[in-house]
C-alpha positions, 0 to 999 in steps of 0.5 A, a space after each residue: 489563484 488556481 489550486 495546485 492540488 486539482 491541476 490535471 496529471 497524466 500517467 501514460 494515457 491516464 488523465 487524472 483531474 487532480 493530485 490528491 490520491 487515496 493510497 492503498 491500505 489493507 481493507 479486510 473487507 473482501 470475502 474469506 475467499 478473496 471476492 469483492 463483497 458488498 462491504 468492500 464496495 460500501 467502503 470505496 463508494 464515498 471516495 468515488 462520490 467525493 471524486 477523489 482523483 485517483 483511488 488505489 486499492 489495498 493490495 490484491 494478491 496475485 496468487 494463492 501463496 501471496 495472500 497477506 491476511 484474512 479477508 484480503 481481496 484476490 486477483 488471482 483468478 478469472 472468477 474474481 472478475 465479476 466482483 472487480 468489475 462491479 467495483 470499477 463500474 461503481 467508481 467510474 459511475 461517480 466520475 473517479 479513477 481507480 488503480 488496482 494494487 497487485 502484490 505477493 506478500 512474501 514472508 510478512 504473513 501468518 501462513 496458518 491464518 491465510 491457509 497457505 502452508 509455508 510462507 515464500 520468500 527469497 531466503 529463509 530468514 525469519 520475520 520477527 514481527 510475525 515470527 514467520 519462518 519462510 521457505 526460500 523460493 525455487 526457481 520454478 516458483 519465481 517463474 510462476 510468480 512472474 506469470 501471476 503478476 502478469 496475469 493479474 495485471 491483465 485481469 485488472 485491465 479486463 475488469 476496467 481498472 485505470 491502471 495497476 500498481 505493482 507493490 515493491 515496497 513495505 517488505 513484501 516479496 519484491 521488496 524482499 528480493 531487493 533488500 540484502 537483509 531478506 535476500 541471501 540467495 547465491 544464485 542469479 536472484 541474489 548477491 549483487 545489485 543487479 541480481 537482487 533487482 532481477 525479479 522486480 524487473 522481470 515482473 515489470 517487464 512481464 506486466 508491460 508485455 501483457 497489458 500493452 504500451 498504453 496501460 498505466 503501470 505504477 509501482 510503490 517503492 521504498 524511499 528508504 528501508 529504515 531497517 533496525 538491523 544491517 542490510 537495508 537499502 537507502 535512498 541512493 540505491 533505491 533511486 537506482 532501482 527506480 531508474 531501472 524499473 522506469 526503463 522497463 516500463 513503469 509510468 509513475 512511482 509512489 514513494 513510501 518507506 520501511 518493512 514491518 521489521 523497521 518498526 513504525 516509520 511508515 506510520 508516524 503518529 501515536 501508538 497508545 493502545 496499538 498492541 492491545 488493539 491488535 490483539 483484540 481486533 487485528 491480526 494478533 487475535 489469531 496468535 496463540 494465547 501465550 504470544 498475545 500475553 507477551 505482546 500485551 506486556 509490551 503495549 505500554 513500553 512500546 507506545 512510549 518508545 514509538 511515540 518518541 521515535 516516530 511522532 506525527 509528521 506531515 509529509 515524512 517521505 517528501 525528502 526521499 520523493 524529491 530525490 526520485 523526482 530529480 532522477 526520473 521523468 515519470 510522475 512521483 507520488 508521495 505518501 506519508 502523513 498528509 493531513 492539511 491543505 497547506 501541507 499538500 499544496 506545499 509538497 506539490 507546488 514546491 516541486 517535491 512531488 507531482 502528487 500526494 497520496 493519503 490513507 489514514 486521513 482519508 479513512 477519517 474523512 472519505 470526502 476529503 477530496 470534495 472538501 479540498 476542492 471546495 475549501 471546506 473541512 471534514 473530520 481531521 485524523 489525529 493519527 491514533 493509528 488504531 485503524 491500522 492496528 485492526 488490519 487483518 481481522 476487523 474491517 477497515 474503518 475510523 475508530 477514533 471516538 473523537 471523530 465518530 459523531 462528525 464523520 457519521 453525520 457527514 456521511 449521512 448528509 451525503 446519502 451513505 
């Protein structure tokens, strides 16, 4: 019997040899100026060697004001093209495909760390996890951002990427414009549903115009905002947003969930030591000492609460993905805790999604696609989330001691 995980999938003109994708996650492996580094290439090569059907990069900033973290990769200038071409050539050399995720971080950043002065957002609503108070964008800045996305997409095309994924999820800028909690504007970009949708639509239309009709344009979109405060979007509204963006030229939708302020519904798993790791190895290392001390006091209570509220769960966005799949004709990709062959096969074979995308479990086992293809197994992520906690300062890697020996020996045997 054929394996549904390796049935071909077509996204616009792109033929993909399977339905198990490596999804985007912050690498923190570029140079400080946003150029592709040797570390960055080494991180991606095992995924390519394993012939992962589709690799989606971590978010690349489209303009300087949209830089999310320390050592994030940029796609904001032609001087980045040489390194980006090295990346796509390496991936293609191993027989895999790669899509560039392009993004503007909006208010979910630490402006001092990334050197952008003041964070930009639809409205001056403080972000309560980073404690960043952004400035509302002017109309000229909105217009410039549309052009930055279009130019970034064209650079991705010129660099040899097999497509682009516009990030409209996770509380970043385009997602902020959609969500009433973060968008309190009273001009043509705020208020009504159509006004809040205006900027994402302008971005997709500009991207499509710049890259032409046959170049794959994907988006990442929340299936639900799951905010702890009022003003978040639910699945029915987001499905309507998806339908509008498909009419503007979107070729596939990856369904995720949440903003930073939602807590951890996009990271269902374990949270013991998450905050302490974030302070020592992640973005928390850049915070003032008084804030580090305050966060440290929260580590135990937060872990106990998060472990109960967001436990490990495979396919936790699958029901939302089903709603999107029923409403649009383009392929749907579902991210969210996929870790077993049985869970992945069920998601695809049951018609809930056209493909599954994976972050943490593939960080633990970069050769997962090969193992799934062969029916073998590799290191199994237990969703300790300590890799995520290190994001924004230390480079992305699996740091689970229980997996280190197996993972190291596996990669050594493969020549890495």
